[in-house]
MARPA-565835 format. One record per atom (N, C-alpha, C): residue in one letter; x negated, y, z. Coordinates in steps of 0.05 Angstrom, whole numbers, plus 5000, padded with zeros to 4 digits. Each point is the difference from the previous one (the first is absolute). Layout:
REM residues N
AXYZ ...
//
This chain:
REM residues 90
M615088476117 M499149895025 M498350225014 I500350035025 I498550195016 I497949855016 I497650105000 I497849875014 I498750215019 W499649925024 W498550185018 W498549845020 S497950125012 S498349855018 S500350085028 N499850255007 N500150095027 N502950055008 V501249815013 V502850025006 V500450195023 N501250234995 N500650195021 N502949955009 V500550015026 V502649935010 V501250255013 S502550064992 S501450235011 S501149935027 P500950205016 P501049955027 P503049915000 I501249964977 I502849924998 I500249705007 T501649945020 T500449715008 T502949934998 T500549744998 T502749904999 T500149725012 L502449925008 L500449725009 L500149824976 L499949755004 L500149814978 L502849984988 T501350224998 T502750024987 T500050254982 G502150044985 G500250234984 G498749974972 F499349764993 F498849964973 F502349944981 T499750114976 T501949954978 T498449904976 R500849774990 R498649874978 R497149955005 S499349905023 S497349925005 S499449764983 S498050034983 S499549784981 S497349875002 S498350105017 S497349885001 S498950025028 L498949785009 L498649995026 L497249904994 F498150115015 F497249924997 F498749995028 F498949775007 F498649975025 F497050004996 R498650165016 R497050005000 R499149775019 L497549934998 L498949805018 L500150095029 T500250265005 T500350125026 T502849985011 N501949894984 N502849975006 N501550264999 D498950214987 D501450244994 D502049944977 L502450115001 L502049954980 L500650254985 Y499849994973 Y500750224983 Y502749944987 V501850195000 V502749964989 V500750234981 T500849934976 T501050214981 T503050045005 D500850254997 D502850085004 D500950184977 C501149874979 C500650134975 C501950245003 E502349955012 E502150215001 E499150245017 N498349965020 N499050225016 N497350104991 S499149904977 S497550094987 S497650025019 R499649785014 R497849995020 R498849735002 M497749995012 M498749755008 M499250035029 Q500549795015 Q499350025029 Q498149775007 V498450055021 V498349805010 V500849955029 F500249755007 F500549925028 F497549865010 L498650135018 L497549895010 L500749755017 A498149825002 A500449755014 A501250055028 N502049845006 N501350005026 N501550275006 Q500750154979 Q501450255004 Q502949974989 T501950145012 T502750004991 T500850254985 H498350204999 H500550244985 H498150014977 G501150084976 G498450034977 G499250294996 T497950044985 T499050274994 T500050044970 T501250214991 T500150064971 T497350094991 I499149884978 I497450064989 I500150234980 N498250195004 N499750214980 N498249894978 V501150004976 V498549894977 V498350214988 Q497449954998 Q498150184988 Q498449854978 D499550144978 D498349874980 D497150025008 V498249904984 V497149995007 V498850285003 N501450214989 N499050285002 N501250145024 G501749865016 G501250135023 G502750144995 T501049994975 T502550124994 T502349835011 I501850135016 I502349865011 I502049954978 L500949754998 L501949924979 L502749935013 Q502150054986 Q502749945009 Q500949734988 L500649815017 L501049744990 L502950054991 S500949844980 S502750014991 S500849724992 C501049855020 C500949724997 C497649814998 P498350005021 P497849805001 P501249725002 A499049824983 A501249734999 A498249785009 V497450024995 V498149795006 V497550125012 V498949875021 V497550095012 V498249765004 T497450044995 T498149805005 T497350145006 M498049855009 M497550115008 M497849824990 D497850124990 D497749844991 D498149955023 D497949854994 D498049925021 D498550245012 H500150234987 H498550245009 H501850195016 G502549925004 G501850175016 G501550214983 Y499949984974 Y501550184982 Y502849904998 L502050185005 L502849934996 L500850064971 F501749824989 F501150044973 F503050005003 I501350214990 I502950025003 I501250034972 L502049834994 L501650034976 L502350185007 D500150244988 D502150205005 D501850014975 L502549925003 L501749964977 L500650254984 V500250235014 V500650254986 V497550144991 N497950015016 N497550134993 N498149804987 N500849894978 N498349804986 N498150144982 
//
């Protein structure tokens, strides 16, 4: 499981299409939508009322950029930390 706190967002955007084996959706209270995309090894966030998603750069707590490889489940705790179950990088 990958855990990180400061979610940095890359400038890569996409329409709400092009997902392969999306297996997890998570809504924040702010209505932001997080979507895992296993086959494309990415996770995207769709901000409230937006039609384009932004691919999230995954960083650990030390700031090291991590490569997702089939993220399957995403959730967030009360402090804003995202938890991702990555099937290949277990």
